[in-house]
N, C-alpha and C positions, 0 to 999 in steps of 0.2 A: 599604300600599299594596294593592291590589286586583290584580290579572292582569290585568283590563281596561283596567288605567291603565299600564300599562307600554310604552314609547316604541317606533315601529315598527319591525320589525326593518329592514327599510330603513336606515330613518335612523342603528339602530342599527351596520347594517354598513358602512353609508359612513361614519361616524364611526372603526370599529374597520380601515379599510382604511385611513386618512389618518392614525392614530395611528403605527401597526404599521410604512408603510412611510415615512414623512415627509411625505409633499408629494399636496398634493389630485388635482395631473395622476396621480402613478403611480397611487395609487387608483382616481384612475376609468378608468383602465387596465385595470386587476384585476379592476375589477365593469363593466367594456364600459359605462363612462356618457359621460357630458359632466361636464366640467371643471366646469359650474352647476349640473345634476346634483346633485354631489354637495355642494360648494357648499349650496346650499340644504337639501340635506339635515342636513347639518350642525348648521345655523339653524336649520331644524325643532327637531331634539332639544333643541340650548342651552337656546332659546323656551318645550319641552314642559318639561323639567327643570327650568327658571329659574337657569342659569348658568349661565358664560359656561366653555368648553371649551378651546378654544384661543386662543393673544395670538399679538401676531406678535412678533416675531426677525428685524431685520433685513429680507431679502428673502423670508423663509419664514415656521412659524408652528411654535409649540412649546407641550405640555400645559400646561394650568391646573394648579391642584393637582387642583382637580374631576375633571379629563381627566384626568390619572394613574388618580386610584379607579376612577373607568370603567373606562378602560384594562384594568386590571387585573383586573377582574372580564368584560370580555367577554373579553379572550384568551382565558381560560380556561374560558371558555364554548362560544366555536368553537370552540377547538381540539379539546374533547372531543365535540363536537355533531357537528365532521367525521370525526373516528377515529371514531365511531359508524356515525354514516350507512354510511360508506366501510364498513368491517368487517361491516355486513350484507349492500353490494349485493356483500364476495367472496364471504358464505356463499353468499348463492341464485345465487353464477356457478358455483362452486365451486371457488373459487381460495382459492388460502394468501393471506395480510395481516402484513404485512410494515408499519409507523410507522418511521421516519425523522427523527428531527430535526437541527436542521441552523441554523447561527447565519445570518438575515437577508440577507448582506450577500452571503456565501456563496452563500447557495441561489440567489440573484438573479442574481448577474453570472456564479458558475460553473458551482455544481450542476443546476440546469436546464435549459439549456441543452444539457445531457450524457445527462438522464434517460431522453430515447429511445431512446438505443444499448441499456439496460439491460432497459426494457421489451418491445424486438423481439425479446429474446434469451431470454426470458421471460413469455410472456404468462398464464402461467397467476400468476403473482404480481400481488396489486394493491400497488401500494408503494404507500404515503400519503407525502405531506410536510408538516411543519410546524416553523414557525422558531421559536427561543430560542436566549439566550443562556446562557450560565452556567451553575449547577446544575440539574440534569434531576431530576425527580418522574417516575420512571420506571413507575411499578404508577399512579398518579392520573391522570397525562396520556396514560395504555397505549404509550407508547415504546418502543420495541424497540432500536435505536441510535439512538447521536447525535455528529455531527462537533460537535466544540468545541473551540477555542484555548484550549487547556489553562494558562491564566493563574490557576487558581483552583486550592484544597488539596484533591485530588481522593480522595472515599475513601476508603475499604478495601475496601469493597463493589462497589467498580465495576470494571471490566475495562477495561484502555485499548492499543488496536494502535498504536502512532503514525503519526502519515498523511505529517505534511510539515513543513517547519520555515518558521515565519514569515520573510518578506523583505520587506522594504517600501522605498520609493522613488518621489521626483519623478516624472510623469508627465502629458506635456501635447500640445497638438496640435504637428507639427513643425511649424508657424510661431512657436512660442511660445518656442523653445527658445535666439532671440538676445535675448528676452526677459529669462528664465531668466538666461542667463548674464551679462545686465549687470546683473540686479539688477532691471529695473523689469517686477516681476508679482505680481500677487496669488496669494497662497497660500491653499490651502482646506484646513482641516482638519475630522476625527471628532472632534465634541463626545463617543464614546465614549474615545478619545485624545488630551486635550487638548496633553498635552506632547511630544506625537509629532513636531513640526517644531523642539522645541528641540530636542529629542535632537539628530534625522537633523543640526540645522546644528550643533551641540557637536561630533558626529564628524566633518564635514565643515568645517573650517576656513577652505580656501579656496572656499567658494562662495558666492554670492554671496547674501545676505539679501532678504528680500523688502519691497513696499516695504509690506503690511498681512497679516495671516489671518486669515482670517474662515473660520466653524463651521459645519458641516452635524450633520442628526443619524446621519446616519447615513457610512456608508463609502463604498458605494453612489452617494448621491446627489453624491458628489464627484468620483468617476469620472465620472459622470453628466453633471456639468458640466461637469470638461474638457474628455471628448469635446465637452460646446458651444462651450468657446473659453472659459469665463466664466474659466479659472485655470490655478494646478499644481497637483493634487494630489496630496497625500503616501498615497502607495495602498499596502498588501498587492499583491504579486506573482498571487495568488488570482486577485484579480480584476479588476485590469487587464490580465492576461496574453492574452487574444485582442484585445485591441481592440489593443496593442504588436502584436502576430504579426498582425492585419489590417493595423499602416500608419496606423491613424487617430489613435492614441495614440505617443508615444514618448519616453524614458524614458533621456536623453543620461545620466545617473549611476548609472546600473541600478540593482541594488537588494538591500540590504542585509539579513542576519540580524538581526534586535531581538529573539533569545534566548529567544522564544517558539517553541514547536509544538503543530500542530493534532494530533490524537487521533477516532479510533473508538472511541465509548467504551459498552459495556453490563452491566444490571444480575448481578453473581453472579460468580462465579473458574472458571466454565465456559467452555471455549474454545465458536468458534463453530461451528452444525454448519446444512445445508440449504440453504435460500436466506440467510440472514443469514448465512453463511459466504460464498456466493456474488457477494452486495452486497458485504461487506469486501474481499473480493478483487479485484470490480472496480472499488470506490472506491481499490486502490492502487494500481492499474494507471493510474488515468484520473489521480490525485494525483501518478505515478510522475516526469514534464518536470518537477514545481515542485521536488522534491525526493529526486533518486534512492533514498539513500541514508539517513532518517530515524533520527533516535541518541531 
């Protein structure tokens, strides 16, 4: 293929954002576009390539096999492009550059609302945020630090600083509590943890079972759905803590540890120094209300 035949960058960005965020609405918000504009760009991209990229799944969308393939390539491309451009800008401005990778739902619902505080305290540090889960290719993706749920084998070449224990529980709008208590509720789960509701109900035998369980692509989406009054989301505490504190969501059954934890990871065995150490200390402080003494 000639480079002139490569689809429009705007169309590719619309597709990548929708695939990454799991929602046309969220993609439109992130790109400062309308819902219709994003939908049209995705349709145009599919027509240009000649394959279907998404298919309907209940009320949502899911990637087709062709869409999955394209999304993997675009994720690497946009990630490396953003890191390179941001690093060049930081160098020109005489700033130190730091790339932090974080799991998507935690980044969207917990980290981003708090990053402004770190930037104010460190005006000469250009902190770049990328999203991803699981294993990290630190060198290829130019990542300095990563926040991960440690549900995989950690390579010996990584250093890990525990951050907080994962705790999960049902969250809902206050008016949904009676329905939850009598078993007349729609349960919302994440496809990333398809057995979570079954496990929670097993450990809470007195809890009433839902009438149905529906699955969304990401935890961030089910918390948003619960906030919109669409059902009861089985959510990690870290994703719902702000809504619970504001009172827009409530957690009548509380939150229980699920046996996993989150950690801050980096390549190599050396201790952190300079701005990396300062970021690690700041993250530890921010996460401490969730889990004062992670192990």
